[in-house]
N, C-alpha and C positions, 0 to 999 in steps of 0.2 A: 504494501500499499503506500502510495507516494501523493506528498502533498507540495503544492506550490501556490506561489501569489501570482496573481493577474493584475495589471494597473490598466484599466479603462482609457482608450485615447480621448474621452471626453471627460469632464470635471464630475466625476466620480470615486467614491471611495475603492480601495483596494478588493480583490475578490479574491477568496482562498479557495481552492478549488483541490478536490482528492481523488483518487482513481486508487478501485481495490478491483481485483483480477480481471483487470483489462475494460473496466464497465465505471463510467463516472459515479461515484457515491455521493459527492456533495460539492456544492457551489453557494458559497456564502459570502455575504457582506462582511460579516464580522464572524470569526471564528466562533461565538458563543454555542450556537446550536451544534455544530459540528463536533466540538470538543467534547461536549455532553454526551452524543451518540458514542463516539471513539469511547469513552469513559465506561458507558454502557455495556460496550461490547468486549471491553476490555482489550482495546488494539490500539496500536500507534502507527503514525506514518513516519516514512523518512519526508524530510523536506528538502525540495530541490529547488534552487533558483530557478525561474522560468527560463534566465539565459545561457543556464545549464543543463537543460533538457536536451536528450537525445533519444533518436528513434531506435532504440536499443531493445527494451523490451514492451511489452503489451500496455503496461501502464504509461510507460512515459510516450508511448506511441499515441494514447488516447488524450494525454494531457497535452502533448504538441497539439493534436486535432481539435480538442478545446477551447485553446488560446487561439488560433490561427480561425475557426469558427466566430469566437467573440470578436475579434477583431473585424471580421466581415458585416456580423451583426450591428456593431458601433458607427460602421461605416456606411450604413444602409445597403449593403450590398447581400446581406442572408435573411432570410425572414423566417425560416424552417432549420432546427437544428437537425443534424444526423449523426447521433453520438450513442454508443449503447449505454443505457442508464443502469444504475442499481438501486432499485426502490425497495429492496427486500427489509428494510429496516421499518417498513409501516406495517399497521394493519390492512387488512384485505380492504376495508372501506376506503381507509387513507389513500391505499395503491389505486384504487378505482378513481377515485377522484382526481389524483395527479395524472391518471392517464388519459382522464377526460380534460383536464388542464391544457395539455398538448395539443388538444383539438381546437382550440380557441384560434382564430386565425389570427395572424399580425395585424398590428394595427386596430384590431378590434377589442370590444369591451364584451361583458357578461355581467350580470348580478348574481349574489350568493344564491339567490333564489331561483335563478335561471340553470346554475349549476346543479342542484339538488335536482331539477326537475331531469336534467340531461342523464342523471345517474338512477332514476327512476324511485327517487326518494324526495318528493316534491317537498314535505316537511322540516327536510334535514339542512335547512341553509345555515344554522349554527354549527351545525356538526362538519359542514363543508368549509365553513369559516375555520373551524378548529383544525381541519385537515390542512387547509392552505397555510398556517402558520406553523405546523409541523414539516412541511415542503422544505428537505435539505439542498433542493437543485434549481435554486430560484435562479430566475432570469430561463434558462432551459426549460425548466416546467414553470409555463408562464404564469404563477399566481398574480402576478402585477396586474393581469389582465381581467381581473374579478374585481367587481365594485360594489357598492351598496345599491339598494333598489333607488333609492333617492339621487343615485348620481353622485353622490360623495366616493371619495377614494376610499375610505376604509383604511384598515393597518395594511402593511407589508413589511416582511422581515428586516429588509434593510432601511425601513421608515418611508413615511408619506412622500418625501421631499424626492428621493430614488424613484419610487413607482411615478411619480408625476413626469420624470425627467426621462423614465423609460416610454409611459404612455405618448409623450410628446414628440420622442424620436420615433417613434413607430409611424405615429399619424402624418408626422412630415415627411416621411420616406414614402408613406404610401401614392403620393401626388405624382 
């Protein structure tokens, strides 16, 4: 398992990403949730500086692919991420929510209520919001595209200001 830091080419904080067994396990604006999961799993990641990543094993290869796709996303050149993901740390319900999040088109938003309906649990909008909060692969699993029914942004693991920047970036690049 390896971890590296990614520095977005726009005015956003550093992103920490972790790859395990050739699949992206975590991509987080802050290390808090990731560290909690690793402690729970009793696992530790080897840190490799982004500039020192080499395509020498499946973890470093996926880390390189992730950083390249993030660069393309932030330049407005990528609207869909194509990476192997490890969602195994979630419950069946959370995994279903996260898989559904990946179906929200780039530049679009849905409400928590709509998300609950999409997974055939129309009254589970709060549970969907909680599952969003447990998403370790922020941005790639686009929980930032889910907003409150009244149009307000609601929460986001990286903070509402980052959520606004991501939504603005995507809507600007749709034109």
